[in-house]
C-alpha positions as YAML, in Angstrom:
chain: A
units: angstrom
residues:
- id: 1
  name: MET
  ca: [-22.20, -14.36, 37.56]
- id: 2
  name: SER
  ca: [-19.62, -16.93, 38.58]
- id: 3
  name: GLU
  ca: [-18.31, -16.89, 42.14]
- id: 4
  name: ARG
  ca: [-14.92, -18.28, 41.15]
- id: 5
  name: VAL
  ca: [-11.72, -16.54, 42.24]
- id: 6
  name: TRP
  ca: [-9.94, -14.90, 39.32]
- id: 7
  name: LEU
  ca: [-6.14, -14.77, 39.26]
- id: 8
  name: PRO
  ca: [-5.16, -12.36, 36.47]
- id: 9
  name: TYR
  ca: [-1.57, -11.75, 35.43]
- id: 10
  name: CYS
  ca: [-1.53, -8.38, 37.22]
- id: 11
  name: GLY
  ca: [-2.46, -10.05, 40.49]
- id: 12
  name: PRO
  ca: [-5.57, -9.98, 42.68]
- id: 13
  name: ALA
  ca: [-7.75, -6.89, 42.50]
- id: 14
  name: PRO
  ca: [-6.29, -4.20, 44.79]
- id: 15
  name: ALA
  ca: [-8.18, -2.08, 47.30]
- id: 16
  name: PRO
  ca: [-8.15, 1.72, 47.00]
- id: 17
  name: ASP
  ca: [-5.76, 2.04, 49.95]
- id: 18
  name: ASP
  ca: [-3.03, -0.20, 48.55]
- id: 19
  name: TRP
  ca: [-3.15, -0.08, 44.76]
- id: 20
  name: LEU
  ca: [-0.47, 2.62, 44.41]
- id: 21
  name: ALA
  ca: [2.03, 0.24, 46.00]
- id: 22
  name: ARG
  ca: [1.23, -2.54, 43.53]
- id: 23
  name: TRP
  ca: [4.09, -2.24, 41.03]
- id: 24
  name: ASN
  ca: [4.73, -5.20, 38.74]
- id: 25
  name: GLY
  ca: [8.27, -6.52, 39.16]
- id: 26
  name: ASP
  ca: [7.94, -9.50, 36.80]
- id: 27
  name: PRO
  ca: [11.61, -10.13, 35.84]
- id: 28
  name: LEU
  ca: [10.72, -11.46, 32.38]
- id: 29
  name: LEU
  ca: [8.67, -8.36, 31.62]
- id: 30
  name: LEU
  ca: [11.43, -6.04, 32.85]
- id: 31
  name: LEU
  ca: [13.97, -8.02, 30.82]
- id: 32
  name: ALA
  ca: [11.81, -7.68, 27.69]
- id: 33
  name: LEU
  ca: [11.46, -3.90, 28.14]
- id: 34
  name: GLY
  ca: [15.18, -3.57, 28.79]
- id: 35
  name: ALA
  ca: [15.99, -5.68, 25.72]
- id: 36
  name: ALA
  ca: [13.71, -3.49, 23.58]
- id: 37
  name: ALA
  ca: [15.48, -0.36, 24.85]
- id: 38
  name: LEU
  ca: [18.93, -1.87, 24.18]
- id: 39
  name: TRP
  ca: [17.87, -3.02, 20.69]
- id: 40
  name: ALA
  ca: [16.59, 0.47, 19.80]
- id: 41
  name: TRP
  ca: [19.70, 2.15, 21.21]
- id: 42
  name: ARG
  ca: [21.98, -0.12, 19.18]
- id: 43
  name: ARG
  ca: [19.98, 0.54, 16.00]
- id: 44
  name: GLY
  ca: [20.85, 4.20, 16.34]
- id: 45
  name: ASP
  ca: [17.78, 5.49, 14.50]
- id: 46
  name: ALA
  ca: [15.17, 5.43, 17.24]
- id: 47
  name: ARG
  ca: [13.62, 8.86, 17.63]
- id: 48
  name: ALA
  ca: [12.02, 10.50, 20.63]
- id: 49
  name: PRO
  ca: [8.52, 9.08, 19.98]
- id: 50
  name: PHE
  ca: [9.89, 5.54, 20.32]
- id: 51
  name: TRP
  ca: [11.15, 6.25, 23.83]
- id: 52
  name: GLY
  ca: [7.81, 7.82, 24.69]
- id: 53
  name: GLY
  ca: [6.07, 4.69, 23.45]
- id: 54
  name: LEU
  ca: [8.38, 2.46, 25.49]
- id: 55
  name: ALA
  ca: [7.69, 4.58, 28.57]
- id: 56
  name: CYS
  ca: [3.97, 4.14, 27.88]
- id: 57
  name: LEU
  ca: [4.44, 0.36, 27.81]
- id: 58
  name: ALA
  ca: [6.17, 0.57, 31.17]
- id: 59
  name: LEU
  ca: [3.25, 2.60, 32.50]
- id: 60
  name: ILE
  ca: [0.79, 0.00, 31.23]
- id: 61
  name: PHE
  ca: [2.52, -3.14, 32.47]
- id: 62
  name: VAL
  ca: [4.78, -2.10, 35.35]
- id: 63
  name: SER
  ca: [2.98, 0.74, 37.13]
- id: 64
  name: PRO
  ca: [-0.01, 0.23, 39.50]
- id: 65
  name: LEU
  ca: [-2.29, 0.65, 36.47]
- id: 66
  name: CYS
  ca: [-1.65, -3.04, 35.81]
- id: 67
  name: ALA
  ca: [-3.07, -4.00, 39.22]
- id: 68
  name: LEU
  ca: [-5.95, -1.54, 38.90]
- id: 69
  name: SER
  ca: [-7.00, -3.25, 35.67]
- id: 70
  name: SER
  ca: [-7.60, -6.41, 37.72]
- id: 71
  name: ALA
  ca: [-10.21, -4.51, 39.74]
- id: 72
  name: LEU
  ca: [-11.92, -2.34, 37.14]
- id: 73
  name: PHE
  ca: [-12.92, -3.11, 33.58]
- id: 74
  name: SER
  ca: [-12.75, 0.64, 32.92]
- id: 75
  name: ALA
  ca: [-9.05, 0.58, 33.90]
- id: 76
  name: ARG
  ca: [-8.51, -2.36, 31.55]
- id: 77
  name: VAL
  ca: [-10.03, -0.31, 28.73]
- id: 78
  name: VAL
  ca: [-7.70, 2.59, 29.53]
- id: 79
  name: HIS
  ca: [-4.86, 0.05, 29.49]
- id: 80
  name: HIS
  ca: [-5.84, -1.19, 26.02]
- id: 81
  name: VAL
  ca: [-6.39, 2.30, 24.62]
- id: 82
  name: LEU
  ca: [-2.93, 3.34, 25.81]
- id: 83
  name: LEU
  ca: [-1.50, 0.18, 24.27]
- id: 84
  name: THR
  ca: [-3.10, 0.51, 20.83]
- id: 85
  name: ALA
  ca: [-3.65, 4.24, 20.33]
- id: 86
  name: ILE
  ca: [-0.72, 5.78, 22.22]
- id: 87
  name: ALA
  ca: [2.18, 3.33, 22.65]
- id: 88
  name: ALA
  ca: [1.82, 1.66, 19.23]
- id: 89
  name: PRO
  ca: [1.77, 4.85, 17.11]
- id: 90
  name: LEU
  ca: [4.59, 6.42, 19.12]
- id: 91
  name: ILE
  ca: [6.78, 3.37, 18.56]
- id: 92
  name: ALA
  ca: [5.85, 3.20, 14.87]
- id: 93
  name: TRP
  ca: [6.64, 6.88, 14.33]
- id: 94
  name: GLY
  ca: [9.82, 6.61, 16.39]
- id: 95
  name: LEU
  ca: [11.24, 3.87, 14.16]
- id: 96
  name: PRO
  ca: [11.34, 5.43, 10.68]
- id: 97
  name: ARG
  ca: [12.83, 2.32, 9.09]
- id: 98
  name: LEU
  ca: [10.14, 0.01, 10.46]
- id: 99
  name: ARG
  ca: [8.33, -1.71, 7.59]
- id: 100
  name: VAL
  ca: [5.41, -4.14, 7.68]
- id: 101
  name: GLY
  ca: [3.88, -6.21, 4.94]
- id: 102
  name: GLY
  ca: [0.26, -5.81, 3.88]
- id: 103
  name: SER
  ca: [-1.86, -2.75, 3.34]
- id: 104
  name: ALA
  ca: [-3.03, -0.36, 6.04]
- id: 105
  name: ALA
  ca: [-6.61, -1.52, 5.37]
- id: 106
  name: ILE
  ca: [-5.74, -5.12, 6.22]
- id: 107
  name: TRP
  ca: [-4.01, -4.03, 9.43]
- id: 108
  name: ALA
  ca: [-6.94, -1.80, 10.33]
- id: 109
  name: ALA
  ca: [-9.34, -4.72, 9.89]
- id: 110
  name: ALA
  ca: [-7.10, -6.96, 12.00]
- id: 111
  name: GLN
  ca: [-6.83, -4.39, 14.76]
- id: 112
  name: ALA
  ca: [-10.59, -3.79, 14.85]
- id: 113
  name: LEU
  ca: [-11.37, -7.52, 14.81]
- id: 114
  name: LEU
  ca: [-8.96, -8.26, 17.64]
- id: 115
  name: PHE
  ca: [-10.18, -5.33, 19.72]
- id: 116
  name: TRP
  ca: [-13.77, -6.55, 19.45]
- id: 117
  name: LEU
  ca: [-12.74, -10.17, 20.05]
- id: 118
  name: TRP
  ca: [-10.82, -9.48, 23.25]
- id: 119
  name: HIS
  ca: [-13.58, -7.28, 24.67]
- id: 120
  name: ALA
  ca: [-16.20, -9.97, 24.19]
- id: 121
  name: PRO
  ca: [-17.07, -11.47, 27.60]
- id: 122
  name: ALA
  ca: [-15.77, -15.03, 27.08]
- id: 123
  name: PRO
  ca: [-12.33, -14.22, 25.58]
- id: 124
  name: TYR
  ca: [-11.89, -11.44, 28.13]
- id: 125
  name: ALA
  ca: [-12.64, -13.83, 31.00]
- id: 126
  name: ALA
  ca: [-10.21, -16.35, 29.55]
- id: 127
  name: ALA
  ca: [-7.47, -13.71, 29.51]
- id: 128
  name: LEU
  ca: [-7.98, -13.12, 33.22]
- id: 129
  name: SER
  ca: [-7.82, -16.86, 33.89]
- id: 130
  name: SER
  ca: [-4.50, -17.67, 32.23]
- id: 131
  name: ASP
  ca: [-1.22, -15.79, 31.87]
- id: 132
  name: ALA
  ca: [-0.73, -17.36, 28.44]
- id: 133
  name: VAL
  ca: [-4.10, -16.11, 27.20]
- id: 134
  name: TYR
  ca: [-3.47, -12.74, 28.85]
- id: 135
  name: TRP
  ca: [-0.26, -12.27, 26.87]
- id: 136
  name: ALA
  ca: [-1.93, -13.56, 23.71]
- id: 137
  name: MET
  ca: [-4.45, -10.75, 24.17]
- id: 138
  name: GLN
  ca: [-1.86, -8.06, 24.88]
- id: 139
  name: LEU
  ca: [0.61, -9.06, 22.18]
- id: 140
  name: SER
  ca: [-2.04, -9.50, 19.48]
- id: 141
  name: LEU
  ca: [-3.58, -6.11, 20.28]
- id: 142
  name: PHE
  ca: [-0.19, -4.41, 20.28]
- id: 143
  name: ALA
  ca: [1.13, -6.16, 17.15]
- id: 144
  name: SER
  ca: [-1.99, -5.40, 15.11]
- id: 145
  name: ALA
  ca: [-1.95, -1.76, 16.27]
- id: 146
  name: LEU
  ca: [1.77, -1.40, 15.52]
- id: 147
  name: GLY
  ca: [1.23, -2.89, 12.07]
- id: 148
  name: PHE
  ca: [-1.68, -0.51, 11.44]
- id: 149
  name: TRP
  ca: [0.21, 2.63, 12.43]
- id: 150
  name: ALA
  ca: [3.36, 1.57, 10.58]
- id: 151
  name: ALA
  ca: [1.44, 0.72, 7.40]
- id: 152
  name: LEU
  ca: [-0.49, 3.97, 7.65]
- id: 153
  name: ARG
  ca: [2.71, 5.89, 6.88]
- id: 154
  name: ARG
  ca: [2.69, 4.42, 3.35]
- id: 155
  name: ALA
  ca: [-0.94, 5.30, 2.68]
- id: 156
  name: SER
  ca: [-2.05, 8.38, 0.78]
- id: 157
  name: ALA
  ca: [-3.49, 11.15, 2.94]
- id: 158
  name: PRO
  ca: [-7.13, 10.65, 1.82]
- id: 159
  name: PHE
  ca: [-6.91, 6.89, 2.37]
- id: 160
  name: ALA
  ca: [-5.25, 7.33, 5.76]
- id: 161
  name: VAL
  ca: [-7.96, 9.78, 6.83]
- id: 162
  name: GLY
  ca: [-10.67, 7.34, 5.73]
- id: 163
  name: LEU
  ca: [-9.11, 4.46, 7.66]
- id: 164
  name: LEU
  ca: [-8.70, 6.54, 10.80]
- id: 165
  name: LEU
  ca: [-12.31, 7.69, 10.62]
- id: 166
  name: ALA
  ca: [-13.39, 4.06, 10.18]
- id: 167
  name: MET
  ca: [-11.37, 3.13, 13.27]
- id: 168
  name: MET
  ca: [-13.01, 5.98, 15.16]
- id: 169
  name: VAL
  ca: [-16.48, 4.74, 14.19]
- id: 170
  name: GLN
  ca: [-15.85, 1.11, 15.15]
- id: 171
  name: MET
  ca: [-14.35, 2.15, 18.48]
- id: 172
  name: GLY
  ca: [-17.33, 4.38, 19.19]
- id: 173
  name: LEU
  ca: [-19.76, 1.62, 18.19]
- id: 174
  name: LEU
  ca: [-18.14, -0.92, 20.51]
- id: 175
  name: GLY
  ca: [-18.17, 1.65, 23.29]
- id: 176
  name: ALA
  ca: [-21.84, 2.37, 22.73]
- id: 177
  name: LEU
  ca: [-22.74, -1.32, 22.79]
- id: 178
  name: ILE
  ca: [-20.91, -1.79, 26.08]
- id: 179
  name: THR
  ca: [-22.37, 1.41, 27.57]
- id: 180
  name: PHE
  ca: [-25.96, 0.47, 26.80]
- id: 181
  name: ALA
  ca: [-25.74, -3.19, 27.77]
- id: 182
  name: GLY
  ca: [-28.42, -3.68, 30.40]
- id: 183
  name: THR
  ca: [-26.54, -6.23, 32.52]
- id: 184
  name: PRO
  ca: [-22.93, -6.74, 33.64]
- id: 185
  name: LEU
  ca: [-21.04, -8.74, 31.02]
- id: 186
  name: TYR
  ca: [-17.62, -9.30, 32.54]
- id: 187
  name: ALA
  ca: [-17.51, -12.02, 35.17]
- id: 188
  name: PRO
  ca: [-13.98, -11.25, 36.46]
- id: 189
  name: HIS
  ca: [-15.28, -7.90, 37.74]
- id: 190
  name: ALA
  ca: [-18.45, -9.17, 39.37]
- id: 191
  name: VAL
  ca: [-17.20, -8.33, 42.87]
- id: 192
  name: THR
  ca: [-13.98, -6.35, 42.34]
- id: 193
  name: THR
  ca: [-15.58, -2.97, 41.63]
- id: 194
  name: ILE
  ca: [-17.53, -2.56, 44.87]
- id: 195
  name: ALA
  ca: [-14.52, -1.42, 46.90]
- id: 196
  name: TRP
  ca: [-14.09, 1.38, 44.37]
- id: 197
  name: GLY
  ca: [-17.63, 2.67, 44.82]
- id: 198
  name: LEU
  ca: [-18.90, 1.28, 41.53]
- id: 199
  name: THR
  ca: [-21.29, -1.50, 40.71]
- id: 200
  name: PRO
  ca: [-20.11, -3.87, 37.96]
- id: 201
  name: LEU
  ca: [-22.63, -2.28, 35.60]
- id: 202
  name: GLU
  ca: [-21.45, 1.25, 36.40]
- id: 203
  name: ASP
  ca: [-17.84, 0.23, 35.85]
- id: 204
  name: GLN
  ca: [-18.83, -1.35, 32.54]
- id: 205
  name: GLN
  ca: [-20.70, 1.79, 31.49]
- id: 206
  name: LEU
  ca: [-17.68, 3.92, 32.35]
- id: 207
  name: ALA
  ca: [-15.51, 1.64, 30.23]
- id: 208
  name: GLY
  ca: [-17.91, 1.98, 27.31]
- id: 209
  name: LEU
  ca: [-17.88, 5.76, 27.62]
- id: 210
  name: ILE
  ca: [-14.08, 5.76, 27.58]
- id: 211
  name: MET
  ca: [-14.14, 3.84, 24.29]
- id: 212
  name: TRP
  ca: [-16.97, 5.95, 22.91]
- id: 213
  name: ALA
  ca: [-15.48, 9.38, 23.54]
- id: 214
  name: PRO
  ca: [-11.77, 9.78, 24.39]
- id: 215
  name: ALA
  ca: [-10.58, 6.57, 22.68]
- id: 216
  name: ALA
  ca: [-12.51, 7.29, 19.48]
- id: 217
  name: GLY
  ca: [-11.35, 10.89, 19.76]
- id: 218
  name: LEU
  ca: [-7.72, 9.81, 19.48]
- id: 219
  name: TYR
  ca: [-8.41, 8.37, 16.03]
- id: 220
  name: LEU
  ca: [-10.31, 11.52, 15.07]
- id: 221
  name: ALA
  ca: [-7.34, 13.64, 16.15]
- id: 222
  name: ALA
  ca: [-5.01, 11.46, 14.07]
- id: 223
  name: ALA
  ca: [-7.38, 11.78, 11.09]
- id: 224
  name: LEU
  ca: [-7.33, 15.58, 11.40]
- id: 225
  name: TRP
  ca: [-3.55, 15.54, 11.59]
- id: 226
  name: GLN
  ca: [-3.34, 13.32, 8.52]
- id: 227
  name: GLY
  ca: [-5.82, 15.61, 6.79]
- id: 228
  name: GLY
  ca: [-3.28, 18.38, 7.12]
- id: 229
  name: ARG
  ca: [-1.20, 16.55, 4.53]
- id: 230
  name: LEU
  ca: [-3.84, 17.45, 1.96]
- id: 231
  name: PHE
  ca: [-3.00, 21.13, 2.39]
- id: 232
  name: PRO
  ca: [0.72, 21.78, 2.04]
- id: 233
  name: ARG
  ca: [2.00, 24.68, 4.08]
- id: 234
  name: GLY
  ca: [3.18, 26.55, 1.03]
- id: 235
  name: ARG
  ca: [-0.25, 26.57, -0.60]
- id: 236
  name: ARG
  ca: [-2.09, 29.87, -0.45]
- id: 237
  name: ALA
  ca: [-5.79, 30.37, -0.90]
- id: 238
  name: GLY
  ca: [-6.54, 31.72, -4.34]
- id: 239
  name: ALA
  ca: [-2.97, 31.16, -5.58]
...
């Protein structure tokens, strides 16, 4: 792997004894989060899930998790799962008047394509080499996920369940491919994992397992919840 020094947006990889002090005080980021909060407050229709989603974005980009993702690919995967499968649906559900064009299937395909693209070794390395590419990665992942979850509200229950199960399968497949890769794939983490007691390959395997099980499980849970729409509460067996 390359011996170059990587300078990701979240800063140099932290050591275990200092990462909790590594909060991100980027004024433009804080301004953007504040502007989003003010915009939602002035709209007057933002519900509790929206504020939970905004808090999740702050956790992702402001808290020490941002710095930890410079050290560990597994932390970066947690970061992206929180972005696309927690923050995005909370914000979509918290803005009932949010509408997006295109079908849920198109948004699902876009989200899956972008998730695979940005977790390929070369695009991932590019994102940790340039702030512009980093934000292209984050914004495209978030926008495609937000579009998917918003469009899903218009879909029939059976179609929504099918799309969520498809998302679960593709997430699990990507996780399995990363888990069973025989060599480290991500150059930016070639030396940053050692301080954390992990080899680059072990860190990569952990990241794959996170995609394979808990991340895919979030889509399964959403599919089960959507499936409940097929059985209205008032329906009685044998009625």
